[in-house]
C-alpha positions as CSV (number, residue, x, y, z in Angstrom):
1,M,102.2,96.7,79.6
2,L,104.6,97.5,82.5
3,R,106.4,100.0,80.4
4,Q,103.1,101.7,79.5
5,A,102.2,101.7,83.2
6,A,105.5,103.4,84.0
7,R,104.8,106.0,81.3
8,V,101.3,106.7,82.8
9,V,102.8,107.0,86.3
10,G,105.3,109.5,84.9
11,Q,102.6,111.5,83.2
12,R,100.6,111.6,86.4
13,R,103.7,112.6,88.4
14,R,104.1,115.6,86.0
15,A,100.4,116.5,86.2
16,Y,99.8,115.9,89.9
17,G,103.2,116.0,91.6
18,D,105.0,113.4,93.6
19,P,102.7,110.3,94.2
20,A,103.8,110.0,97.8
21,A,102.7,113.6,98.5
22,S,99.5,113.1,96.6
23,M,98.6,109.9,98.4
24,A,99.5,111.6,101.8
25,A,97.1,114.5,100.9
26,V,94.3,112.0,100.1
27,A,95.0,110.1,103.3
28,A,94.7,113.3,105.3
29,R,91.3,114.0,103.6
30,W,90.0,110.5,104.0
31,S,91.1,110.5,107.7
32,V,88.8,113.4,108.3
33,T,86.0,111.9,106.2
34,L,86.2,108.5,107.9
35,G,87.0,109.8,111.4
36,R,90.0,107.5,111.7
37,P,93.6,107.6,110.5
38,V,94.2,106.5,106.9
39,T,97.7,105.9,105.6
40,P,99.0,106.7,102.1
41,A,99.5,103.0,101.6
42,Q,95.9,102.3,102.5
43,V,94.8,104.9,100.0
44,V,96.7,103.1,97.2
45,L,95.3,99.8,98.3
46,C,91.8,101.1,98.2
47,L,92.4,102.6,94.7
48,I,93.7,99.1,93.6
49,D,90.5,97.6,95.1
50,L,88.4,100.1,93.1
51,K,90.1,99.0,89.9
52,L,89.7,95.3,90.8
53,A,86.0,95.8,91.4
54,R,85.7,97.4,88.0
55,L,87.6,94.5,86.5
56,G,85.0,92.2,88.0
57,H,82.5,93.8,85.7
58,D,84.8,93.7,82.7
59,P,88.0,91.6,83.2
60,A,89.3,92.6,79.8
61,H,89.2,96.4,80.4
62,A,92.8,97.3,79.5
63,D,92.8,100.7,81.3
64,S,91.9,99.2,84.6
65,I,94.5,96.5,84.3
66,L,97.1,99.2,83.5
67,D,95.9,101.3,86.5
68,V,96.4,98.3,88.8
69,A,100.0,98.0,87.6
70,G,100.6,101.7,88.0
71,Y,99.1,101.8,91.5
72,A,101.2,98.8,92.5
73,A,104.3,100.8,91.5
74,V,103.0,103.8,93.6
75,L,102.4,101.5,96.5
76,Q,106.2,100.8,96.6
77,E,106.8,104.6,96.8
78,V,104.4,105.2,99.7
79,R,105.4,102.3,101.9
80,P,107.0,103.3,105.2
């Protein structure tokens, strides 16, 4: 599963660019939307929380499990 998550992260990197830059762009947008500073790491943590909430509905949903693993890898890339 971790190999598959690594492949997905690589595919997303090719499609959307560097994850750190992407999460920084989302953080900048969310900072405006929320009216307070949001860090790239907080964006990733919120995306993990989204997947965990979805897993609460269907704990066996393989794509959400895979996404949690992928976002955990991205978290390592965006940490200061």
